[in-house]
C-alpha positions in Angstrom: 119.7 -82.7 -245.5 123.1 -81.2 -244.6 123.9 -77.9 -243.0 127.2 -76.4 -244.1 128.7 -73.7 -242.1 131.4 -71.5 -243.7 133.1 -69.1 -241.2 135.5 -68.4 -238.5 137.3 -70.2 -235.7 138.8 -68.2 -232.8 140.5 -68.9 -229.5 138.8 -66.7 -227.0 140.7 -65.0 -224.2 138.0 -64.0 -221.6 138.3 -61.9 -218.6 135.6 -60.7 -216.2 135.4 -57.2 -215.0 133.1 -55.3 -212.6 132.8 -52.6 -215.4 134.5 -51.9 -218.7 137.7 -49.8 -218.5 137.7 -46.2 -219.8 140.3 -45.2 -222.2 143.7 -45.0 -220.2 142.2 -46.9 -217.2 143.6 -50.1 -215.9 141.3 -52.4 -214.0 142.0 -55.8 -212.3 139.6 -58.6 -213.6 139.0 -62.2 -212.5 138.2 -65.7 -213.9 140.6 -65.5 -217.0 139.9 -68.3 -219.4 141.0 -69.5 -222.8 138.1 -71.1 -224.5 137.0 -72.1 -228.2 135.0 -69.5 -230.1 134.6 -67.7 -233.3 131.2 -67.0 -234.9 131.4 -69.7 -237.5 132.6 -72.3 -235.0 130.0 -71.2 -232.4 127.1 -71.6 -234.9 128.4 -75.0 -236.1 128.6 -76.2 -232.6 125.1 -74.9 -231.8 123.6 -76.6 -234.8 125.3 -79.9 -234.1 124.3 -79.9 -230.4 120.7 -79.0 -231.4 120.7 -82.2 -233.7 121.6 -80.9 -237.1 123.7 -82.8 -239.6 126.5 -80.3 -239.7 129.6 -79.7 -241.9 132.1 -76.9 -241.2 134.4 -75.1 -243.7 137.0 -73.2 -242.0 140.7 -72.5 -241.4 143.0 -72.8 -238.3 146.7 -71.9 -237.9 149.6 -74.2 -237.1 149.7 -73.2 -233.3 149.4 -75.7 -230.5 145.7 -75.0 -229.9 144.5 -75.7 -233.4 144.3 -79.5 -233.1 142.4 -79.5 -229.9 139.8 -77.1 -231.4 139.2 -79.4 -234.4 138.9 -82.5 -232.2 136.5 -80.7 -230.0 134.3 -79.9 -233.2 134.5 -83.7 -234.2 133.5 -84.7 -230.7 130.3 -82.7 -231.1 129.5 -84.7 -234.3 130.6 -82.0 -236.9 132.0 -83.1 -240.1 135.5 -81.4 -240.0 137.0 -82.7 -243.3 137.1 -79.2 -244.7 138.8 -77.5 -241.8 142.1 -76.5 -243.3 145.6 -76.0 -241.3 147.3 -73.0 -242.7 151.1 -73.0 -242.1 152.9 -69.9 -240.9 149.8 -68.1 -239.2 148.0 -68.4 -235.9 144.5 -69.5 -235.4 142.1 -66.5 -235.1 141.9 -64.7 -231.6 139.3 -62.9 -229.8 139.9 -60.8 -226.6 136.6 -60.6 -224.7 135.7 -58.6 -221.6 132.5 -59.4 -219.7 131.2 -57.1 -217.2 129.1 -57.7 -214.0 125.8 -57.3 -216.1 126.9 -60.1 -218.5 127.6 -57.6 -221.4 130.8 -58.1 -223.4 133.1 -56.2 -225.6 135.2 -58.2 -228.2 138.4 -57.3 -230.1 139.3 -59.8 -233.0 142.6 -60.6 -234.9 141.5 -62.6 -237.8 144.7 -65.0 -238.2 143.9 -68.0 -240.2 140.3 -66.9 -240.7 141.7 -64.5 -243.2 143.1 -67.3 -245.3 139.5 -68.7 -246.0 139.6 -67.1 -249.4 137.4 -68.2 -252.5 140.6 -70.0 -253.7 140.8 -72.0 -250.6 137.1 -72.6 -250.9 137.6 -74.3 -254.1 139.2 -77.3 -252.2 135.9 -78.0 -250.6 133.4 -77.5 -253.3 131.6 -80.8 -252.5 130.7 -79.1 -249.0 128.7 -76.6 -250.7 126.3 -79.1 -252.4 124.1 -78.7 -249.2 120.6 -78.0 -248.3 121.3 -75.1 -245.9 124.2 -72.8 -245.9 125.0 -70.5 -242.8 127.4 -67.5 -243.2 128.7 -64.6 -240.9 131.3 -61.9 -241.4 134.5 -63.0 -239.7 135.9 -64.2 -242.9 136.7 -62.3 -246.1 133.4 -61.0 -247.8 134.3 -62.3 -251.3 134.4 -65.8 -249.7 130.9 -65.4 -248.5 129.8 -64.4 -251.9 131.5 -67.3 -253.5 130.1 -69.7 -251.0 126.6 -68.3 -251.4 126.7 -68.4 -255.2 127.9 -72.1 -255.2 125.5 -73.3 -252.6 122.8 -71.4 -254.4 123.4 -73.3 -257.6 122.8 -76.5 -255.8 119.5 -75.3 -254.5 120.5 -74.5 -250.9 118.8 -72.0 -248.7 121.3 -69.3 -247.8 121.2 -67.9 -244.3 123.3 -64.9 -243.4 124.1 -63.8 -239.8 125.4 -60.2 -240.8 127.8 -60.0 -237.8 130.0 -58.3 -236.8 128.1 -55.3 -238.2 129.2 -53.8 -241.4 127.8 -52.4 -244.7 127.2 -55.2 -247.4 127.0 -55.2 -251.1 123.8 -56.2 -252.9 126.1 -58.8 -254.6 125.8 -60.7 -251.2 122.3 -59.7 -250.1 120.7 -60.7 -253.3 121.9 -64.3 -252.8 120.4 -64.5 -249.1 117.1 -66.2 -248.5 117.1 -65.5 -244.6 118.9 -62.8 -242.7 119.4 -62.7 -238.8 120.7 -59.2 -237.7 120.5 -57.9 -234.2 119.3 -54.3 -233.8 122.8 -52.7 -234.5 123.4 -54.8 -237.6 119.8 -54.1 -238.9 120.5 -50.3 -238.5 123.9 -50.7 -240.2 122.4 -52.4 -243.2 119.4 -50.2 -243.6 120.0 -46.8 -241.9 116.9 -47.5 -239.8 117.0 -47.4 -236.0 115.3 -50.5 -234.5 114.2 -49.1 -231.1 110.6 -50.3 -231.5 108.1 -52.5 -233.4 107.7 -49.9 -236.0 111.5 -49.5 -236.6 111.9 -53.2 -236.9 109.1 -53.4 -239.4 110.7 -50.5 -241.5 114.1 -52.2 -241.4 112.7 -55.6 -242.4 110.9 -54.1 -245.3 114.1 -52.5 -246.6 115.8 -55.9 -246.4 112.8 -57.5 -248.1 113.2 -54.9 -250.9 116.8 -56.4 -251.5 115.3 -59.8 -252.3 115.5 -61.4 -248.9 112.5 -63.4 -248.2 112.7 -63.9 -244.4 114.0 -61.3 -241.9 114.7 -62.2 -238.2 115.9 -59.4 -236.1 117.0 -60.4 -232.6 116.2 -57.9 -229.9 117.8 -59.2 -226.9 115.6 -59.8 -223.9 112.7 -58.4 -226.0 112.6 -61.4 -228.2 112.9 -61.2 -232.0 111.1 -59.7 -234.8 109.9 -62.1 -237.6 109.0 -61.0 -241.0 108.4 -63.0 -244.0 108.0 -61.1 -247.4 104.3 -60.3 -248.1 103.2 -61.0 -244.6 102.8 -58.8 -241.5 105.8 -58.9 -239.3 105.5 -59.9 -235.6 107.2 -59.7 -232.3 108.0 -63.1 -230.6 108.8 -62.5 -226.9 111.8 -64.2 -225.6 112.4 -66.3 -222.3 113.1 -64.6 -219.1 116.3 -65.8 -217.5 119.2 -64.5 -215.3 121.8 -63.5 -217.9 125.4 -63.8 -216.7 127.2 -63.7 -220.1 125.8 -62.9 -223.4 128.8 -64.1 -225.3 127.6 -66.3 -228.2 123.9 -65.9 -227.5 123.3 -64.7 -231.1 125.4 -67.6 -232.5 123.5 -70.1 -230.4 120.2 -68.7 -231.8 121.4 -69.0 -235.4 122.7 -72.6 -235.1 119.6 -73.8 -233.2 117.4 -72.2 -235.7 118.9 -73.9 -238.6 118.9 -77.2 -236.7 115.1 -77.0 -236.1 114.5 -76.0 -239.6 116.6 -78.9 -240.9 114.3 -81.3 -238.7 111.2 -79.9 -240.6 109.9 -77.6 -237.9 107.7 -74.7 -239.0 109.5 -71.3 -239.0 107.7 -70.0 -235.8 108.4 -73.2 -233.8 112.0 -73.2 -235.1 112.3 -69.5 -233.8 111.0 -70.4 -230.5 113.3 -73.4 -230.2 116.2 -71.0 -231.1 115.1 -68.6 -228.4 115.2 -71.4 -225.8 118.7 -72.3 -226.8 120.1 -68.7 -226.7 118.2 -68.1 -223.3 120.2 -71.0 -221.8 123.4 -70.0 -223.3 123.3 -66.5 -221.5 123.0 -68.3 -218.1 126.4 -69.9 -218.5 129.9 -68.5 -219.1 131.9 -68.4 -222.3 131.2 -69.1 -225.9 131.1 -72.7 -226.9 131.2 -73.7 -223.3 127.7 -72.0 -222.8 126.0 -73.6 -225.9 123.3 -76.1 -224.8 122.4 -79.6 -225.9 119.2 -80.7 -227.5 117.8 -82.3 -224.2 118.3 -79.1 -222.2 116.8 -77.0 -224.9 113.7 -79.3 -224.9 113.4 -79.2 -221.1 113.2 -75.5 -221.2 110.6 -75.5 -223.9 108.5 -78.2 -222.0 108.8 -76.1 -218.8 107.3 -73.0 -220.5 
């Protein structure tokens, strides 16, 4: 039962600051690092470290850092055969600032991620004969639609993490079985502010109306709102931890969720497993450097 992740690979340039600079302001930071990232890559790594059989369809550039990135994915047990190297472009880049509260701001340059087109996807059609497909929004929108269409034809469950936040066409949403927005993304998709349980329920109802069966709205420290079509929604509280860096927390949640579902766990149990993985990730710095392994996740669950 294979999970295929179609998505982005970035090289993250991370700097820590006491606070975010205002327009025109220069601040001196610390602890500058270059680490692997990208929403697609983060989610593939999280799934693999959580025990999922994972295949990754993506693009890197022909720069010096591309090969070590792919080797790192393979070391985590990810099938990397469908990661293409694109000549003449750089691997995607993310510039990340992290403040003293662990919050972050991120600026992206797509690089090779923009070359993951529907035409490029045709070279890896076998990878879309999967049981689960996980998508995000750091690659061209038409590629997500093409991937979802092909995977759906093979009977796959299509899961969309609609991040970074943007409006989406029904051509994509109608192919989605499960969607996992945060509060900002849910509001962008529905126009409904998600400040409380009522707002979450109303946003979920609007997404159900577009044909999506399962809606999971991540609410940060509050937990997640889980809603299945035709059933009452509910708030599932999260774990209380000391957050130092929220980078990749949502990606960790998504990858771990799919891993737990792949292993046959009930949805509620899978959500709790994913919450534990995300909670661990925010206690560590970086993107993929913060993503926990199965034993650590299970230890947190056992302790709670």
